N, C-alpha and C positions, 0 to 999 in steps of 0.2 A: 662824212657820208652825206649825200644829198638824194632826195627823192623828188623827181619832177613828174607832175601828173598831166602835163601838156607840153607840146612842142611849139617853140616860137616860130613865126614866119621868117622867111629868108631875110637876113640883114638886120634883124631886130636884136638889140642888146638883150641878153638874158638876165636883165635886172627887173625885178618885180614879179618874176615867176614864183610859184609856190616852192619854197625851199625848206625842207625839214632837215636842219643841220644838227648833227650830233657828233661829238668827239668820240672817235673810235680808236684813238691811239696817240702816242706822243710823236709828233712829226709824221713820218711815213711808216713807222713801225708800231704795230699794236702794243699797247702798254701791258697786255697780259703776258708778254714774253720779254725777257731782257733784250735790250738792243745789242746786236752783234758788234763785234770789234774786229776789223775797222768799220767805220760808218758806211751808210748806204749812199750810193751815188745816183742810182736810177731805179724807178719803180714802174712796172707796167702790168696791166691786167691781161688775162687770157680768156679762159672759159668762164664767163659770168662772175663767179665768186672766187676764182683762183688768181693769185697775184704772184709776180716774181720781183725780186729785188737783186740788183747787182751791187756788191760791196766794193769798197775801195781796193781790196786785194783781188778783184775780178772773180770772186766766187759768186755763184748763182744760188739764191735762196728762194724757196717755195713757201707760199702761205695759202691757207684756205679760210676765207671769211665766212664762218658759219652763221654770222648775223647779217648776211648780205641783204636780206629782204626787209629787215627792220632797223638796221643801223646799230646793232648791239655790239658789245665788246667780246664776242665769242669768236675765237680764232683757233686754227690748227696750224702748227709750225712755229718758228721757221725750220724748214728742213733743207739741208745742204744737198743740192741736186746737180751741181756742176762747178768747175773751176776754169780759170784762164779764159773767162768771157771778156776779152779785151776789145770788143767791137766798138766802133765810134757811134754806130746807131744800132739799137736793138728794139724790135717791135713785134707784137703778136700778130699772127695771121688768122687767129681764130681756130677753133677745132684742134687745140693742142699743138698748133704749128707756130714756130718762132723763127723770125728772120734776123740775121745779123749782117752788118756791112763792115768789112774789114778796114782796119785803120792803117792802110798803106796806099801806095800809088795806084794799085789795081782796083781798089774799092769793090772787091768781090761781094756779091750777095750770097750769103750762106743760108741754107734751109735746114731746119731741125724739126723733128717731131718728138715731143715729150710723151713717150709711152707710159710714163709714170705720173702723168699730170693729175689723175684722180686721187692718188694716195701719197704723192710727194716723194716718190722713190726716184733714184738717179738712173732711170732706164730710158735710153734715147735711141732714135734712128737718125743718122746723120753725124757730122755735117755733110751736106752736099752742095757743091758750087752750082748755082743756078743762073748766075749772071756776073758781069763785071762792068766797071765804069759807073757804078752807082754813087757818084760824088754829087750829092745834093744838099741843099740847105736843110730841108726837112724830108723825111720819109716815114710814111705811116700806112696802115692797112685799113681798108674798108670792109674786110671780112670776105670769106669765100673766094679768096684768090685775088681780090682787088687791092692794088697798091697805088697810092698817090705819092708823088714826089714834087718838091718845089725846087726850081733851079737856083743856082748860086749867083746868077747874073742880076743885073739891075731890074730886069723885067719881072722877075719872080714868077715865072710861068708855072702853072699847075699841070703836071703830067700824069696821065692815067695809064696804068698797066693792068692786065689781067693775067695772073699766073695760072694758066690752064693746068699745069702739073703740080699745083700746090698740095694736093692730097698725098702725093707719093714722091715729091722732090725731083721731078724731071724739069728740063729746061724749056718747056713749052710755054710761050708767052704770046699774048695779044698786046699790041701797042709797041712803042709809046704813042699816045695821042694827047695833044695839047687841049686842055679843057678849061683853061682860064689863065689870067695873068694879073699881076699886081697883088699876089698873095704874100705880102710882106707882113708877117705876123711873128709874134714871139714864140707861139706854140700852136700846134695843130693836132687834132685827133678826130677819129671817126666816132659818131654816135650810132652807126648802123643805119640801114635803110636808106643810104644815100646822103645822110646828114653828116656834115663836117662842122666841128666846133673849132673856133679860133680864138686865141687870146691875143689881144692887141698889145702894142708896146706900152700902153698906159693901163694894162691889166684888166680891160673890159672883155667880157665874153660875148661872142657872136655865134650864130648858127647860120650856115649857108646850105642850100640844097641845089 
């Protein structure tokens, strides 16, 4: 758990910022609950203090970090909220929306709405196919329907989309628009408000706007 009280300017390593680091669990699973079997393969956040984990058997687990604001070991979950989540990419769209990219030649973009996100129940709307050909190196959300993708070619282009129908799962999109190139990073995620965090191949953190 980290608490940052300021935002670094564009291109500055996020080393030396105030970091209040506290251990909130063993690995990616809070220690207040036994680790599920099989192990976790992916973790992503959704609405502030709600987290999802995909297990090696493709089950989807829900967690609520009650200690979100203070970094304490207070958790609710894990709750089993899905199965057969075999997507090659899964990411939150914010507002209890989750996207998945299928692990096949079509690379379909699937839209889900977790109606049980506030209490960890397996109540869903979807999946709905909202696109195809989403074969990218990285795909992540900027919130409110904004989706960024990095191409698989050597140019590593950053592509911007706006899912106009993200609230109800329709196929209405704006884009694609190329908004950058050279985005060759190990990991990328949004910090909201137009900020994008990148982890370089040597494990340094950067913020771009």
